PDB file of N, CA, C, O and CB in Angstrom:
ATOM      1  N   MET A   1      33.516  -7.020 -34.825  1.00  0.00           N
ATOM      2  CA  MET A   1      32.180  -7.141 -34.550  1.00  0.00           C
ATOM      3  C   MET A   1      31.691  -5.742 -34.027  1.00  0.00           C
ATOM      4  O   MET A   1      32.281  -5.198 -33.093  1.00  0.00           O
ATOM      5  CB  MET A   1      31.947  -8.294 -33.552  1.00  0.00           C
ATOM      6  N   THR A   2      30.723  -5.229 -34.573  1.00  0.00           N
ATOM      7  CA  THR A   2      30.206  -4.012 -34.068  1.00  0.00           C
ATOM      8  C   THR A   2      28.729  -4.259 -33.570  1.00  0.00           C
ATOM      9  O   THR A   2      27.918  -4.879 -34.257  1.00  0.00           O
ATOM     10  CB  THR A   2      30.286  -2.902 -35.172  1.00  0.00           C
ATOM     11  N   SER A   3      28.458  -3.775 -32.432  1.00  0.00           N
ATOM     12  CA  SER A   3      26.948  -3.717 -31.946  1.00  0.00           C
ATOM     13  C   SER A   3      26.432  -2.465 -32.065  1.00  0.00           C
ATOM     14  O   SER A   3      27.055  -1.465 -31.710  1.00  0.00           O
ATOM     15  CB  SER A   3      26.729  -4.110 -30.521  1.00  0.00           C
ATOM     16  N   GLU A   4      25.272  -2.439 -32.568  1.00  0.00           N
ATOM     17  CA  GLU A   4      24.421  -1.151 -32.781  1.00  0.00           C
ATOM     18  C   GLU A   4      23.519  -1.164 -31.593  1.00  0.00           C
ATOM     19  O   GLU A   4      22.897  -2.192 -31.326  1.00  0.00           O
ATOM     20  CB  GLU A   4      23.536  -1.115 -34.228  1.00  0.00           C
ATOM     21  N   LYS A   5      23.407  -0.093 -30.866  1.00  0.00           N
ATOM     22  CA  LYS A   5      22.414   0.130 -29.851  1.00  0.00           C
ATOM     23  C   LYS A   5      21.198   0.685 -30.435  1.00  0.00           C
ATOM     24  O   LYS A   5      21.256   1.759 -31.033  1.00  0.00           O
ATOM     25  CB  LYS A   5      22.912   1.014 -28.795  1.00  0.00           C
ATOM     26  N   SER A   6      20.157   0.076 -30.321  1.00  0.00           N
ATOM     27  CA  SER A   6      18.860   0.635 -30.877  1.00  0.00           C
ATOM     28  C   SER A   6      18.096   1.372 -29.730  1.00  0.00           C
ATOM     29  O   SER A   6      18.093   0.931 -28.581  1.00  0.00           O
ATOM     30  CB  SER A   6      17.924  -0.559 -31.504  1.00  0.00           C
ATOM     31  N   SER A   7      17.506   2.414 -30.066  1.00  0.00           N
ATOM     32  CA  SER A   7      16.688   3.119 -29.026  1.00  0.00           C
ATOM     33  C   SER A   7      15.383   2.320 -28.907  1.00  0.00           C
ATOM     34  O   SER A   7      14.924   1.758 -29.902  1.00  0.00           O
ATOM     35  CB  SER A   7      16.395   4.684 -29.418  1.00  0.00           C
ATOM     36  N   PRO A   8      14.740   2.251 -27.646  1.00  0.00           N
ATOM     37  CA  PRO A   8      13.479   1.578 -27.702  1.00  0.00           C
ATOM     38  C   PRO A   8      12.361   2.321 -28.335  1.00  0.00           C
ATOM     39  O   PRO A   8      12.242   3.541 -28.223  1.00  0.00           O
ATOM     40  CB  PRO A   8      13.094   1.223 -26.409  1.00  0.00           C
ATOM     41  N   SER A   9      11.540   1.561 -29.007  1.00  0.00           N
ATOM     42  CA  SER A   9      10.423   2.180 -29.742  1.00  0.00           C
ATOM     43  C   SER A   9       9.429   2.779 -28.887  1.00  0.00           C
ATOM     44  O   SER A   9       9.282   2.320 -27.755  1.00  0.00           O
ATOM     45  CB  SER A   9       9.760   1.226 -30.590  1.00  0.00           C
ATOM     46  N   PRO A  10       8.715   3.768 -29.295  1.00  0.00           N
ATOM     47  CA  PRO A  10       7.731   4.506 -28.499  1.00  0.00           C
ATOM     48  C   PRO A  10       6.647   3.544 -27.982  1.00  0.00           C
ATOM     49  O   PRO A  10       6.093   3.762 -26.905  1.00  0.00           O
ATOM     50  CB  PRO A  10       7.090   5.653 -29.346  1.00  0.00           C
ATOM     51  N   GLU A  11       6.338   2.467 -28.757  1.00  0.00           N
ATOM     52  CA  GLU A  11       5.323   1.672 -28.165  1.00  0.00           C
ATOM     53  C   GLU A  11       5.808   0.752 -27.000  1.00  0.00           C
ATOM     54  O   GLU A  11       4.971   0.253 -26.248  1.00  0.00           O
ATOM     55  CB  GLU A  11       4.705   0.861 -29.229  1.00  0.00           C
ATOM     56  N   SER A  12       7.108   0.522 -26.839  1.00  0.00           N
ATOM     57  CA  SER A  12       7.626  -0.317 -25.759  1.00  0.00           C
ATOM     58  C   SER A  12       7.757   0.572 -24.487  1.00  0.00           C
ATOM     59  O   SER A  12       7.758   0.036 -23.379  1.00  0.00           O
ATOM     60  CB  SER A  12       9.032  -0.972 -26.166  1.00  0.00           C
ATOM     61  N   THR A  13       7.865   1.902 -24.624  1.00  0.00           N
ATOM     62  CA  THR A  13       8.144   2.661 -23.492  1.00  0.00           C
ATOM     63  C   THR A  13       6.783   3.152 -22.750  1.00  0.00           C
ATOM     64  O   THR A  13       6.816   3.680 -21.639  1.00  0.00           O
ATOM     65  CB  THR A  13       9.035   3.847 -23.932  1.00  0.00           C
ATOM     66  N   GLN A  14       5.667   2.942 -23.423  1.00  0.00           N
ATOM     67  CA  GLN A  14       4.369   3.283 -22.908  1.00  0.00           C
ATOM     68  C   GLN A  14       3.802   2.140 -22.112  1.00  0.00           C
ATOM     69  O   GLN A  14       4.026   0.964 -22.399  1.00  0.00           O
ATOM     70  CB  GLN A  14       3.436   3.662 -24.022  1.00  0.00           C
ATOM     71  N   ASN A  15       2.990   2.567 -21.005  1.00  0.00           N
ATOM     72  CA  ASN A  15       2.523   1.548 -20.108  1.00  0.00           C
ATOM     73  C   ASN A  15       1.455   0.774 -20.947  1.00  0.00           C
ATOM     74  O   ASN A  15       0.796   1.357 -21.807  1.00  0.00           O
ATOM     75  CB  ASN A  15       1.931   2.174 -18.721  1.00  0.00           C
ATOM     76  N   SER A  16       1.308  -0.497 -20.686  1.00  0.00           N
ATOM     77  CA  SER A  16       0.385  -1.230 -21.398  1.00  0.00           C
ATOM     78  C   SER A  16      -1.011  -1.114 -20.809  1.00  0.00           C
ATOM     79  O   SER A  16      -1.997  -1.465 -21.457  1.00  0.00           O
ATOM     80  CB  SER A  16       0.819  -2.605 -21.462  1.00  0.00           C
ATOM     81  N   ALA A  17      -1.090  -0.627 -19.591  1.00  0.00           N
ATOM     82  CA  ALA A  17      -2.299  -0.326 -18.888  1.00  0.00           C
ATOM     83  C   ALA A  17      -2.417   1.166 -18.505  1.00  0.00           C
ATOM     84  O   ALA A  17      -1.791   1.580 -17.529  1.00  0.00           O
ATOM     85  CB  ALA A  17      -2.378  -1.183 -17.664  1.00  0.00           C
ATOM     86  N   PRO A  18      -3.151   1.938 -19.196  1.00  0.00           N
ATOM     87  CA  PRO A  18      -3.234   3.283 -18.854  1.00  0.00           C
ATOM     88  C   PRO A  18      -3.885   3.621 -17.465  1.00  0.00           C
ATOM     89  O   PRO A  18      -3.687   4.658 -16.833  1.00  0.00           O
ATOM     90  CB  PRO A  18      -3.951   3.927 -19.904  1.00  0.00           C
ATOM     91  N   GLU A  19      -4.653   2.630 -17.113  1.00  0.00           N
ATOM     92  CA  GLU A  19      -5.330   2.706 -15.831  1.00  0.00           C
ATOM     93  C   GLU A  19      -4.358   2.876 -14.644  1.00  0.00           C
ATOM     94  O   GLU A  19      -4.646   3.521 -13.635  1.00  0.00           O
ATOM     95  CB  GLU A  19      -6.166   1.462 -15.635  1.00  0.00           C
ATOM     96  N   ALA A  20      -3.187   2.249 -14.844  1.00  0.00           N
ATOM     97  CA  ALA A  20      -2.230   2.282 -13.787  1.00  0.00           C
ATOM     98  C   ALA A  20      -1.694   3.557 -13.274  1.00  0.00           C
ATOM     99  O   ALA A  20      -1.101   3.573 -12.195  1.00  0.00           O
ATOM    100  CB  ALA A  20      -1.199   1.567 -14.165  1.00  0.00           C
ATOM    101  N   ASP A  21      -1.872   4.685 -14.011  1.00  0.00           N
ATOM    102  CA  ASP A  21      -1.343   5.989 -13.634  1.00  0.00           C
ATOM    103  C   ASP A  21      -2.525   6.705 -13.053  1.00  0.00           C
ATOM    104  O   ASP A  21      -2.323   7.773 -12.476  1.00  0.00           O
ATOM    105  CB  ASP A  21      -0.686   6.781 -14.854  1.00  0.00           C
ATOM    106  N   ALA A  22      -3.706   6.237 -13.147  1.00  0.00           N
ATOM    107  CA  ALA A  22      -4.970   6.979 -12.725  1.00  0.00           C
ATOM    108  C   ALA A  22      -5.013   6.837 -11.200  1.00  0.00           C
ATOM    109  O   ALA A  22      -4.775   5.786 -10.605  1.00  0.00           O
ATOM    110  CB  ALA A  22      -6.359   6.365 -13.434  1.00  0.00           C
ATOM    111  N   GLN A  23      -5.357   8.062 -10.599  1.00  0.00           N
ATOM    112  CA  GLN A  23      -5.541   8.110  -9.147  1.00  0.00           C
ATOM    113  C   GLN A  23      -6.888   7.564  -8.780  1.00  0.00           C
ATOM    114  O   GLN A  23      -7.869   7.876  -9.455  1.00  0.00           O
ATOM    115  CB  GLN A  23      -5.389   9.532  -8.617  1.00  0.00           C
ATOM    116  N   PRO A  24      -6.997   6.684  -7.640  1.00  0.00           N
ATOM    117  CA  PRO A  24      -8.392   6.295  -7.335  1.00  0.00           C
ATOM    118  C   PRO A  24      -9.267   7.408  -6.841  1.00  0.00           C
ATOM    119  O   PRO A  24      -8.742   8.366  -6.273  1.00  0.00           O
ATOM    120  CB  PRO A  24      -8.401   5.228  -6.325  1.00  0.00           C
ATOM    121  N   LYS A  25     -10.489   7.355  -7.007  1.00  0.00           N
ATOM    122  CA  LYS A  25     -11.303   8.432  -6.668  1.00  0.00           C
ATOM    123  C   LYS A  25     -12.415   7.908  -5.556  1.00  0.00           C
ATOM    124  O   LYS A  25     -12.963   6.808  -5.630  1.00  0.00           O
ATOM    125  CB  LYS A  25     -11.966   9.019  -8.025  1.00  0.00           C
ATOM    126  N   PRO A  26     -12.639   8.825  -4.575  1.00  0.00           N
ATOM    127  CA  PRO A  26     -13.514   8.430  -3.562  1.00  0.00           C
ATOM    128  C   PRO A  26     -14.936   7.892  -4.072  1.00  0.00           C
ATOM    129  O   PRO A  26     -15.406   8.393  -5.093  1.00  0.00           O
ATOM    130  CB  PRO A  26     -13.677   9.594  -2.659  1.00  0.00           C
ATOM    131  N   GLY A  27     -15.534   7.031  -3.486  1.00  0.00           N
ATOM    132  CA  GLY A  27     -16.877   6.536  -3.750  1.00  0.00           C
ATOM    133  C   GLY A  27     -17.373   5.666  -2.829  1.00  0.00           C
ATOM    134  O   GLY A  27     -16.660   5.396  -1.863  1.00  0.00           O
ATOM    135  N   PHE A  28     -18.649   5.080  -2.948  1.00  0.00           N
ATOM    136  CA  PHE A  28     -19.205   4.204  -1.943  1.00  0.00           C
ATOM    137  C   PHE A  28     -19.004   2.809  -2.324  1.00  0.00           C
ATOM    138  O   PHE A  28     -18.902   2.516  -3.515  1.00  0.00           O
ATOM    139  CB  PHE A  28     -20.641   4.466  -1.720  1.00  0.00           C
ATOM    140  N   GLY A  29     -18.937   1.890  -1.369  1.00  0.00           N
ATOM    141  CA  GLY A  29     -18.613   0.509  -1.701  1.00  0.00           C
ATOM    142  C   GLY A  29     -17.275   0.086  -1.746  1.00  0.00           C
ATOM    143  O   GLY A  29     -16.353   0.736  -1.252  1.00  0.00           O
ATOM    144  N   TRP A  30     -17.122  -1.188  -2.436  1.00  0.00           N
ATOM    145  CA  TRP A  30     -15.828  -1.691  -2.534  1.00  0.00           C
ATOM    146  C   TRP A  30     -14.946  -1.182  -3.691  1.00  0.00           C
ATOM    147  O   TRP A  30     -14.635  -1.871  -4.663  1.00  0.00           O
ATOM    148  CB  TRP A  30     -15.938  -3.075  -2.606  1.00  0.00           C
ATOM    149  N   THR A  31     -14.546   0.195  -3.472  1.00  0.00           N
ATOM    150  CA  THR A  31     -13.809   0.825  -4.507  1.00  0.00           C
ATOM    151  C   THR A  31     -12.244   0.712  -4.268  1.00  0.00           C
ATOM    152  O   THR A  31     -11.830   0.448  -3.139  1.00  0.00           O
ATOM    153  CB  THR A  31     -14.256   2.292  -4.600  1.00  0.00           C
ATOM    154  N   PRO A  32     -11.499   0.881  -5.176  1.00  0.00           N
ATOM    155  CA  PRO A  32      -9.998   0.936  -4.992  1.00  0.00           C
ATOM    156  C   PRO A  32      -9.566   1.990  -4.008  1.00  0.00           C
ATOM    157  O   PRO A  32      -8.646   1.812  -3.209  1.00  0.00           O
ATOM    158  CB  PRO A  32      -9.297   1.211  -6.327  1.00  0.00           C
ATOM    159  N   TYR A  33     -10.292   3.131  -4.106  1.00  0.00           N
ATOM    160  CA  TYR A  33      -9.887   4.273  -3.070  1.00  0.00           C
ATOM    161  C   TYR A  33     -10.097   3.767  -1.685  1.00  0.00           C
ATOM    162  O   TYR A  33      -9.214   3.875  -0.834  1.00  0.00           O
ATOM    163  CB  TYR A  33     -10.769   5.651  -3.250  1.00  0.00           C
ATOM    164  N   ALA A  34     -11.383   3.155  -1.418  1.00  0.00           N
ATOM    165  CA  ALA A  34     -11.711   2.657  -0.010  1.00  0.00           C
ATOM    166  C   ALA A  34     -10.737   1.609   0.471  1.00  0.00           C
ATOM    167  O   ALA A  34     -10.306   1.579   1.624  1.00  0.00           O
ATOM    168  CB  ALA A  34     -13.143   2.050   0.047  1.00  0.00           C
ATOM    169  N   GLU A  35     -10.403   0.723  -0.508  1.00  0.00           N
ATOM    170  CA  GLU A  35      -9.398  -0.328  -0.062  1.00  0.00           C
ATOM    171  C   GLU A  35      -7.979   0.292   0.252  1.00  0.00           C
ATOM    172  O   GLU A  35      -7.289  -0.161   1.166  1.00  0.00           O
ATOM    173  CB  GLU A  35      -9.240  -1.445  -1.212  1.00  0.00           C
ATOM    174  N   LEU A  36      -7.589   1.303  -0.507  1.00  0.00           N
ATOM    175  CA  LEU A  36      -6.286   2.064  -0.241  1.00  0.00           C
ATOM    176  C   LEU A  36      -6.339   2.563   1.189  1.00  0.00           C
ATOM    177  O   LEU A  36      -5.482   2.207   1.998  1.00  0.00           O
ATOM    178  CB  LEU A  36      -6.074   3.320  -1.264  1.00  0.00           C
ATOM    179  N   ILE A  37      -7.348   3.397   1.522  1.00  0.00           N
ATOM    180  CA  ILE A  37      -7.460   4.049   2.754  1.00  0.00           C
ATOM    181  C   ILE A  37      -7.550   3.044   3.902  1.00  0.00           C
ATOM    182  O   ILE A  37      -6.918   3.196   4.947  1.00  0.00           O
ATOM    183  CB  ILE A  37      -8.634   4.953   2.733  1.00  0.00           C
ATOM    184  N   ASN A  38      -8.364   2.007   3.665  1.00  0.00           N
ATOM    185  CA  ASN A  38      -8.555   0.976   4.691  1.00  0.00           C
ATOM    186  C   ASN A  38      -7.159   0.328   4.988  1.00  0.00           C
ATOM    187  O   ASN A  38      -6.784   0.125   6.143  1.00  0.00           O
ATOM    188  CB  ASN A  38      -9.628  -0.127   4.202  1.00  0.00           C
ATOM    189  N   GLY A  39      -6.429   0.022   3.911  1.00  0.00           N
ATOM    190  CA  GLY A  39      -5.051  -0.633   4.100  1.00  0.00           C
ATOM    191  C   GLY A  39      -4.156   0.371   4.914  1.00  0.00           C
ATOM    192  O   GLY A  39      -3.372  -0.056   5.761  1.00  0.00           O
ATOM    193  N   ARG A  40      -4.271   1.567   4.673  1.00  0.00           N
ATOM    194  CA  ARG A  40      -3.314   2.521   5.354  1.00  0.00           C
ATOM    195  C   ARG A  40      -3.652   2.687   6.780  1.00  0.00           C
ATOM    196  O   ARG A  40      -2.778   2.822   7.636  1.00  0.00           O
ATOM    197  CB  ARG A  40      -3.315   3.904   4.690  1.00  0.00           C
ATOM    198  N   PHE A  41      -4.917   2.677   7.042  1.00  0.00           N
ATOM    199  CA  PHE A  41      -5.437   2.678   8.406  1.00  0.00           C
ATOM    200  C   PHE A  41      -5.048   1.468   9.219  1.00  0.00           C
ATOM    201  O   PHE A  41      -4.675   1.540  10.390  1.00  0.00           O
ATOM    202  CB  PHE A  41      -6.906   2.778   8.375  1.00  0.00           C
ATOM    203  N   ALA A  42      -5.157   0.366   8.536  1.00  0.00           N
ATOM    204  CA  ALA A  42      -4.627  -0.956   9.115  1.00  0.00           C
ATOM    205  C   ALA A  42      -3.131  -0.862   9.458  1.00  0.00           C
ATOM    206  O   ALA A  42      -2.699  -1.262  10.539  1.00  0.00           O
ATOM    207  CB  ALA A  42      -4.839  -2.156   8.075  1.00  0.00           C
ATOM    208  N   MET A  43      -2.394  -0.349   8.555  1.00  0.00           N
ATOM    209  CA  MET A  43      -0.958  -0.262   8.802  1.00  0.00           C
ATOM    210  C   MET A  43      -0.653   0.721   9.980  1.00  0.00           C
ATOM    211  O   MET A  43       0.271   0.445  10.746  1.00  0.00           O
ATOM    212  CB  MET A  43      -0.226   0.198   7.497  1.00  0.00           C
ATOM    213  N   ILE A  44      -1.353   1.798  10.147  1.00  0.00           N
ATOM    214  CA  ILE A  44      -1.100   2.610  11.146  1.00  0.00           C
ATOM    215  C   ILE A  44      -1.509   2.064  12.474  1.00  0.00           C
ATOM    216  O   ILE A  44      -0.803   2.301  13.454  1.00  0.00           O
ATOM    217  CB  ILE A  44      -1.682   3.800  10.882  1.00  0.00           C
ATOM    218  N   GLY A  45      -2.645   1.318  12.585  1.00  0.00           N
ATOM    219  CA  GLY A  45      -3.116   0.544  13.685  1.00  0.00           C
ATOM    220  C   GLY A  45      -2.100  -0.510  14.123  1.00  0.00           C
ATOM    221  O   GLY A  45      -1.789  -0.612  15.310  1.00  0.00           O
ATOM    222  N   PHE A  46      -1.615  -1.240  13.243  1.00  0.00           N
ATOM    223  CA  PHE A  46      -0.653  -2.317  13.468  1.00  0.00           C
ATOM    224  C   PHE A  46       0.610  -1.658  14.114  1.00  0.00           C
ATOM    225  O   PHE A  46       1.153  -2.173  15.092  1.00  0.00           O
ATOM    226  CB  PHE A  46      -0.297  -3.089  12.083  1.00  0.00           C
ATOM    227  N   PHE A  47       1.062  -0.495  13.534  1.00  0.00           N
ATOM    228  CA  PHE A  47       2.221   0.135  14.051  1.00  0.00           C
ATOM    229  C   PHE A  47       1.968   0.685  15.514  1.00  0.00           C
ATOM    230  O   PHE A  47       2.821   0.649  16.400  1.00  0.00           O
ATOM    231  CB  PHE A  47       2.645   1.259  13.088  1.00  0.00           C
ATOM    232  N   ALA A  48       0.687   1.199  15.660  1.00  0.00           N
ATOM    233  CA  ALA A  48       0.395   1.743  16.993  1.00  0.00           C
ATOM    234  C   ALA A  48       0.387   0.548  18.081  1.00  0.00           C
ATOM    235  O   ALA A  48       0.767   0.742  19.236  1.00  0.00           O
ATOM    236  CB  ALA A  48      -1.041   2.520  16.955  1.00  0.00           C
ATOM    237  N   LEU A  49      -0.067  -0.673  17.629  1.00  0.00           N
ATOM    238  CA  LEU A  49       0.023  -1.731  18.661  1.00  0.00           C
ATOM    239  C   LEU A  49       1.570  -2.202  18.887  1.00  0.00           C
ATOM    240  O   LEU A  49       1.920  -2.683  19.965  1.00  0.00           O
ATOM    241  CB  LEU A  49      -0.906  -2.996  18.198  1.00  0.00           C
ATOM    242  N   LEU A  50       2.342  -2.053  17.950  1.00  0.00           N
ATOM    243  CA  LEU A  50       3.725  -2.499  18.092  1.00  0.00           C
ATOM    244  C   LEU A  50       4.319  -1.290  19.160  1.00  0.00           C
ATOM    245  O   LEU A  50       5.060  -1.607  20.091  1.00  0.00           O
ATOM    246  CB  LEU A  50       4.568  -2.594  16.466  1.00  0.00           C
ATOM    247  N   ILE A  51       3.978  -0.115  18.960  1.00  0.00           N
ATOM    248  CA  ILE A  51       4.467   0.855  19.872  1.00  0.00           C
ATOM    249  C   ILE A  51       3.951   0.599  21.375  1.00  0.00           C
ATOM    250  O   ILE A  51       4.696   0.677  22.352  1.00  0.00           O
ATOM    251  CB  ILE A  51       4.039   2.245  19.359  1.00  0.00           C
ATOM    252  N   LEU A  52       2.691   0.311  21.430  1.00  0.00           N
ATOM    253  CA  LEU A  52       2.096   0.103  22.713  1.00  0.00           C
ATOM    254  C   LEU A  52       2.819  -1.084  23.426  1.00  0.00           C
ATOM    255  O   LEU A  52       3.137  -0.994  24.612  1.00  0.00           O
ATOM    256  CB  LEU A  52       0.565  -0.160  22.559  1.00  0.00           C
ATOM    257  N   GLU A  53       3.060  -2.144  22.716  1.00  0.00           N
ATOM    258  CA  GLU A  53       3.744  -3.245  23.296  1.00  0.00           C
ATOM    259  C   GLU A  53       5.197  -2.869  23.763  1.00  0.00           C
ATOM    260  O   GLU A  53       5.672  -3.311  24.808  1.00  0.00           O
ATOM    261  CB  GLU A  53       3.773  -4.380  22.289  1.00  0.00           C
ATOM    262  N   LEU A  54       5.835  -2.066  22.961  1.00  0.00           N
ATOM    263  CA  LEU A  54       7.192  -1.595  23.186  1.00  0.00           C
ATOM    264  C   LEU A  54       7.233  -0.894  24.496  1.00  0.00           C
ATOM    265  O   LEU A  54       8.063  -1.187  25.356  1.00  0.00           O
ATOM    266  CB  LEU A  54       7.674  -0.675  22.062  1.00  0.00           C
ATOM    267  N   PHE A  55       6.253   0.118  24.660  1.00  0.00           N
ATOM    268  CA  PHE A  55       6.438   0.905  25.940  1.00  0.00           C
ATOM    269  C   PHE A  55       5.798   0.230  27.181  1.00  0.00           C
ATOM    270  O   PHE A  55       6.304   0.417  28.288  1.00  0.00           O
ATOM    271  CB  PHE A  55       5.816   2.328  25.776  1.00  0.00           C
ATOM    272  N   THR A  56       4.708  -0.545  27.031  1.00  0.00           N
ATOM    273  CA  THR A  56       4.152  -1.120  28.177  1.00  0.00           C
ATOM    274  C   THR A  56       4.667  -2.561  28.578  1.00  0.00           C
ATOM    275  O   THR A  56       4.439  -3.023  29.696  1.00  0.00           O
ATOM    276  CB  THR A  56       2.730  -1.140  27.972  1.00  0.00           C
ATOM    277  N   HIS A  57       5.362  -3.236  27.620  1.00  0.00           N
ATOM    278  CA  HIS A  57       5.775  -4.491  27.843  1.00  0.00           C
ATOM    279  C   HIS A  57       4.682  -5.505  28.025  1.00  0.00           C
ATOM    280  O   HIS A  57       4.899  -6.561  28.619  1.00  0.00           O
ATOM    281  CB  HIS A  57       6.603  -4.470  28.914  1.00  0.00           C
ATOM    282  N   GLU A  58       3.546  -5.206  27.538  1.00  0.00           N
ATOM    283  CA  GLU A  58       2.366  -6.157  27.554  1.00  0.00           C
ATOM    284  C   GLU A  58       1.828  -6.212  26.297  1.00  0.00           C
ATOM    285  O   GLU A  58       1.994  -5.284  25.506  1.00  0.00           O
ATOM    286  CB  GLU A  58       1.289  -5.798  28.503  1.00  0.00           C
ATOM    287  N   ASP A  59       1.080  -7.388  25.969  1.00  0.00           N
ATOM    288  CA  ASP A  59       0.415  -7.523  24.642  1.00  0.00           C
ATOM    289  C   ASP A  59      -0.889  -6.720  24.802  1.00  0.00           C
ATOM    290  O   ASP A  59      -1.289  -6.223  25.854  1.00  0.00           O
ATOM    291  CB  ASP A  59       0.135  -9.104  24.216  1.00  0.00           C
ATOM    292  N   PHE A  60      -1.468  -6.670  23.648  1.00  0.00           N
ATOM    293  CA  PHE A  60      -2.706  -5.909  23.471  1.00  0.00           C
ATOM    294  C   PHE A  60      -3.838  -6.414  24.279  1.00  0.00           C
ATOM    295  O   PHE A  60      -4.618  -5.634  24.825  1.00  0.00           O
ATOM    296  CB  PHE A  60      -3.104  -5.905  22.068  1.00  0.00           C
ATOM    297  N   PHE A  61      -3.959  -7.860  24.379  1.00  0.00           N
ATOM    298  CA  PHE A  61      -5.129  -8.514  25.127  1.00  0.00           C
ATOM    299  C   PHE A  61      -4.894  -8.271  26.646  1.00  0.00           C
ATOM    300  O   PHE A  61      -5.875  -8.092  27.368  1.00  0.00           O
ATOM    301  CB  PHE A  61      -5.237 -10.154  24.807  1.00  0.00           C
ATOM    302  N   THR A  62      -3.608  -8.257  27.171  1.00  0.00           N
ATOM    303  CA  THR A  62      -3.390  -8.002  28.496  1.00  0.00           C
ATOM    304  C   THR A  62      -3.695  -6.616  28.816  1.00  0.00           C
ATOM    305  O   THR A  62      -4.241  -6.333  29.882  1.00  0.00           O
ATOM    306  CB  THR A  62      -2.078  -8.330  28.854  1.00  0.00           C
ATOM    307  N   TRP A  63      -3.355  -5.680  27.901  1.00  0.00           N
ATOM    308  CA  TRP A  63      -3.616  -4.314  28.120  1.00  0.00           C
ATOM    309  C   TRP A  63      -5.085  -3.955  28.202  1.00  0.00           C
ATOM    310  O   TRP A  63      -5.476  -3.019  28.900  1.00  0.00           O
ATOM    311  CB  TRP A  63      -2.989  -3.557  27.084  1.00  0.00           C
ATOM    312  N   LEU A  64      -5.904  -4.723  27.469  1.00  0.00           N
ATOM    313  CA  LEU A  64      -7.367  -4.610  27.530  1.00  0.00           C
ATOM    314  C   LEU A  64      -7.939  -5.344  28.698  1.00  0.00           C
ATOM    315  O   LEU A  64      -9.089  -5.080  29.048  1.00  0.00           O
ATOM    316  CB  LEU A  64      -7.991  -5.123  26.271  1.00  0.00           C
ATOM    317  N   GLY A  65      -7.199  -6.289  29.362  1.00  0.00           N
ATOM    318  CA  GLY A  65      -7.702  -6.963  30.536  1.00  0.00           C
ATOM    319  C   GLY A  65      -8.349  -8.141  30.163  1.00  0.00           C
ATOM    320  O   GLY A  65      -9.120  -8.668  30.965  1.00  0.00           O
ATOM    321  N   LEU A  66      -8.132  -8.677  28.965  1.00  0.00           N
ATOM    322  CA  LEU A  66      -8.843  -9.976  28.514  1.00  0.00           C
ATOM    323  C   LEU A  66      -7.883 -11.289  28.827  1.00  0.00           C
ATOM    324  O   LEU A  66      -8.199 -12.417  28.451  1.00  0.00           O
ATOM    325  CB  LEU A  66      -9.184  -9.881  26.819  1.00  0.00           C
ATOM    326  N   ARG A  67      -6.793 -11.028  29.489  1.00  0.00           N
ATOM    327  CA  ARG A  67      -5.936 -12.212  29.779  1.00  0.00           C
ATOM    328  C   ARG A  67      -5.717 -12.257  31.201  1.00  0.00           C
ATOM    329  O   ARG A  67      -5.032 -13.154  31.692  1.00  0.00           O
ATOM    330  CB  ARG A  67      -4.593 -12.187  29.045  1.00  0.00           C
TER     331      ARG A  67
END
């Protein structure tokens, strides 16, 4: 038994969605770029809160004086 290895066809190696490679562009409103930046700032804020709790041994609400 011999097995022949076929190379993938050019159609199968291309992305089915050419928009996937496009970079989001800044704009007003609910744009993909705005959502990307918003998510990144949320991750930075969450990480900053974890660092705050690590160094102060208090949660965020106690640190603000709400507890």
